N, C-alpha and C positions, 0 to 999 in steps of 0.2 A: 776159695769162695768167700770166706770171712774177710779177707783183705780187700776184695772188691766192694763189699758192703761198707767197710770203713772209709774207703776212698770216695765212694758216692756220697756218703753222709757228710764227709769233709767238704766236698764240692758244693753240696747243697747249703751247708752252713756258710761257706764263703760267699755264695750267691746271695743268700739272705742278708748277710752283713753288708755286702756291696750295695744291695738294693736299699737297705735302711740308710746307709751313708748317703746315697744319692738323694733319697727322699729328704733327709735332714738338710743336705746341702741346698736342695731346691727350696725348702722352707726358709732357710737362712737367706738365700739369694732373693726369694720373694719378699721377705720381710725387709731386707736391706733396700731393694728396689722400691717397695711401697713407701718406706720412710724417706728415701732419696727423692722420689717423685713428689711426695707430700711437701717436703722442704722446698723443692723447686717451685711447686705451685704456690706455696705460701710466700716464697721469696718474690715470685713474679707479681703477686697481688700487693705485697708490701712495696715493691718497686713503684707501682702506680700510686699507692697511697703516699709514699715518701716524696714522689715527684710533685704531688699536690702541695706538700709542706714546703718543698723547695721553691715552688712558684709563689707561695705566699710570702716567703722571705724576700723574694725579688720585688714584690709589690710594696714591701716596706723599706726596701733598700733605697738610699738617697743618691749614692754615687754610682756611676757607671764603672765597669771593670774591664780592662783590656784583656785579661787572662781569665781562664776558667778557674773558679775557686772551689775548693773542697770544703763542704760544710762539716764541722766536727761535732755537731750535736747528735749525730746518729752513732750510737755506740753499740754496733752489732757486728759480729764476726762475719766476714765475707760479703758485707754490704756497704756500699759507698754512695755518696750523692755529691754531684758537682753542679754549680750554677754559673750562669754567665748573663750579664745585663749589658746591652749595647743600644746605641741609637739606631732606629730604622726609619729614616725619613723624618716626619714630624712626630712620630711615635717612638716607643722603645720596643726592643725585642728581648724577651726573656727566654732562657734555655735552661732546663734542668735535665741532668743525665744521672739516672740511678742504675747501679749494677749489683747483682747478686750472683757471685761466682762468675760464670761466663755470660749470663743473661743480662742484657742492657735494655733500658726503657728510656726513651727521650721524649720530652714534652716541650713544645715551643709555642710561644704566644706573642701576639702584638699587644702592647700595654699602653694605656693612656690615662689621663686624669679622670677620676671618678665623678660622674654627674648623676645625682639622684633627683629625679624629676620633681618631686613634691617638696624638696628642700633646697635645691640649687637655684640660682637666679634664672628666670626665663629671660629677663632683660637686665643688663648692667650697663647703664649709660654714664659715662665718665662725668665728673663734676667740672663743668666749664662755665658755671654761672649763667647758664642758658637753659630755660625750661624746655621740656619736651612738648611738642604740639602735635596733636592727632587730628587728622582731617579725613573726610569722606567715610568710606566703609572700613576704616582701620579697626583692628581688634587686637588688643594686647592682653593676654591671659596668663596669670601666674605671678610669681614673685618678681617685682620690678624695683631695681635699685636706680634711683633718679637723683638729679642734682637738687640742691636746696630749693630752687624755684618750683620744683614739682612738675605737674603736667597741666596743659591747657588744651582747650579745643580751638581749632583754627579755621581758616577760610582760604581756599585756593580755587581760582578759575570758576567762581560761582558755586562751589561746593563747600558746605560746612561739615561738621562732624555729625554722623548719623547714629552713633552708638548710644546706649542708655547709661553706660559708665565709661569714664576715661580710662581706667585700668580695671580689668576684671581679676582682681587679686590684691595681695598685700603690697604696700609700697614701703620701701626702705630707703635710707639715704646712701648715695654712692660716695665714692672718694675721688680725690684729685688725680688718681692714677688707676689704670686698669690693673687687675691681678697680672703679675708678670710671668712670662714663660721662664722655665728653668734655664740657667746659664748654659748648661750642657746642651740643651736643645738649640739655643742660638749659636753656640760654637759649632755644632754639627751642621747646621744649615749653611753657615759661612764656609765651612770646609767643603761641603757638597758643591757649592756654587763656584768657589774660587780655586780650590786645590785638588778636588777629587779627580783621579785618573787611574787607569788600570795599569799596574806595573808589570805584571807577569803575563807572558803570552798564553799560558795555560788557563788564565782566568778570563780570557776573551771568549765571547760567543760570536759566531758568524750569523748575522741576521739573514743571510741568503742561503744558509745551509739546509734549512728544512722549513716546512710549513708550520710545524709545531716545535716549540722550544720550551723546555721545562728544566728548572734546577731546584732541587729540594732545599729547604731551609736547614736540613741536617748537613748539607755540604757547604763549602766555602762560597761566598758571594762571587758571582760572575757578572760580566757586563759587556757593554759596547760603548766606545768613546770615539767621537769624531769632532774635528774642528769645523766641519761643514754641517749644513742642515740635514736632519734625518727625517725621512717619511716612513711611518709604520703603516703597512697595509697588507692585506691578505695573509695575515699571520696569527697564530695563537701563541702567545708568549706568557709564561706564568712562572711564579716562584721567586727564588732568591736572586734577583737580577736587577741591576742598575744600568740604565741607558742614559748617556749624557752627550749633549752637543754644546759646543761653544757658541753656536749661532741660533738654532731653533729646532724644535721638534713638532712635527705635524702628525696627529693620530687620525687616520681615516676610519670610517665606520666599518670597513672590512677587517680591521684589526681587533682581536679579542685579547685584552690585556688583563691579567689577574695578579695582584699582590706585588707587582714590581714598582720601581721608582723611576720617574722620568725627571731629568734635570736639564734645564736650558734657560737662556735669557727670555726667550719667547716660546710659549707652548700653545698650540692651537689644536682643539679637539673638534672634529667635524660633527655636523648634525647627525643625530640618530646613533651616535656611538654608545655602545654598552660595555661594561667592564667593571673592574675594581682595581684602582691603582692610585699612586700618589704623584702629583705634579708639583715640582718646586722650580720657581722661576724668579728672575730678578727684574724683568721689565713688564711682561704682560702674559696673562693667561686668558684664553677665550674658550668657553664651553658652549658649543653650538646648540641649535634648537633640538628639542625632543631627545636629548641624551638621557641615559639612565646608568648612573654609576652607583654600585652597591656598596654597602658598609664593610669595612671602614675606609672609604676613599678620602682623599685629601687634596685640596688645592691650596698652595702656599705661595704668595708673592712676598719676597723679602727685599727691602730697600735699605742698603747700608749707607744712608745719607749722612751718618755721623763722621765717617772716615773718608768721604769722597766729596769732591766739589760738584754741586748740582749743575747739570747741563740743561738749561732751560729750553734749548732747541729740541731736546728729546722728550721733555715731559710736559710741554704746554698743550699738547693735543689731548683730547678726551680719551683716546684709545690707548695711550701709553700709561705706564705705572698703574695698571688697573686689572682687576679680575672681573671679567664680564661673563655672566651666565644668562644665556638667551632664553627666549620664551619656550615653555613647555618641558623644560629639563628638570630632572630629579637627581639630586646628589644626596647620598646617605653617608654622612661622615663629617668632615671639617672643612670649612673655608676660612682661610686666615690671610690677613694682610698685616705685616709687621714692618715698621720703620724704626731705625735705631735712634733717630732724632725726630721728634714730632714737630711738624710744621703747621702753621695756621694758614690755610688757604681754602679755596672753594672747589678744589678738584675732588673727584669722586674716585675712591680707591676700590670699592666693591660695588658692583651693580647686579642686583637680582631682578630680572625682568618679570613682567606679569605672567601669571600662570606657571611660573617656575617655582620649585620647592627645594629647600635644604632641610633634610631631616637629620639633625645633629647639632653641631656647634658652629657659630660664626664668631671669629675673633678679629677685630679691626681696630688698630690704634690710629686710624685715619677716619675718613668719611664713608659712610655706608648708605647707599640708596637702595631701598627695598620697595619693590612693586609687587612681589609675589608673597610667598609664605615661608617662614622659618618655623619648623616644629622642633623645639628643643631649647636652645640657649643662644642668646646674642650678647656679646661683649663688644661695645664700640665706643670710640671717643665721641663721635657725633653722627647724627643722621643728616642726610641732605636730600632735598627733593627738587629736581629740575623740571619745572612745570610752567607752562604759559610764558615761556621766554624769560623766566626769572629763576633764581636760586633761593630756596627756602632752607635755612639752616635749622637743624634739629626738628624738622617736620617729617612725619610719617604719613603718607598719602595712599589710601586704598591698599593697605598691606595687612598681613596677619603675622603676629608672633605669638605662638601658643606652646603649651607643654602637654597636650592631651593625646596626641597621636604618635608618641614616641615611647619606647620601653621605659619601665620604671627606673632602670639603671642602664646607663650607657657611658661612653668615654669620649674624651676630646684630647686636644694637644696637652703636653705636659706643662702644668703650671706650678709655680713655687708654692710650697706648703699645702698642696692639695693631695689627698689620698689617691691611689691608683687602682685600676681595675683591668681585667683582661677584656680586650676588644674582640679578638678572634684567635682561635687555635690554628696553628700552621702545620705543615706537612714536611 
């Protein structure tokens, strides 16, 4: 009987010891899990914060990089940050990837030159020793950089100037050249127009494969290339995609395009089209009536006339070598005409029709005819007004250039020596 009692006591003691051991192990496991989860949570938060630091370094970075770079200023165990800056159409694309242990966080943005509404030029008219002349109901409000001859009121087709001030804002002296786009920007545009092709079959997209086509900016760029004309219709296409034709691209209003790039000599956008995309051409861009392109869209016509012989038969008509924005359309973003060798002629390179609006930036080192409204910033070599059968150089007739109905900070094409800002976060 005594042996049974001792055996039971021993079993009870072992049971208590095992129970205590389990409790202690549970407490240790709980504490370890709590600390691990806390570190993971803290690491995830720091991933986001460090990604912001990485993006800031990209805004300050001057050169593009073909490879992803590891930033070495983060001195923390198990945590890394990598950055990549590349050209994306007329803008740049910045990518930061932060990693803590196995957790990754990726941040991608479209980057452009910083424009501060109350400090940046609302109008920069190149010095051509020809005064600006305002006529009719024209209104220019903001900081205006003008030639030495300044600004005058004029007279067209029985209409004089009806404003109470010639410029509603401060006047500064302009220079003999417009601020220049970055060389990397120009090199990229030439590459897009002359050399860009899709090399690998796996990078192709089939435009007839589905009604909706999407490619994340976290993945490699995909696209479609054709020697023939391309018609985009009855499709939703978005993301990290480039579509190029060696002939022409026509965008119908039944196509909804977001964030992609279109490249062709001629690009035609049908009336009432909506979307958000970049169009890069070498001959002509037409934006139809009542279109609505959201920020940051871009139209760029690039003429490499420095390295080619001009073909007068192609460029003597008013419709060639021109960006034409028809009545009632709104574009939020950038409209740019760039020629590598400036020519002195009376042709019009950008036409903004009446009741149409550009909210953002116009850059034209040619002749700009404005009949509608630009809210934001205009850089141009000259204005032109085609009225009453005559051509009036450096005249602005019944148009508005102002800086009141745009955000306090926004972005444009990449210009030399200009700070940069984020235009849009990508997916």
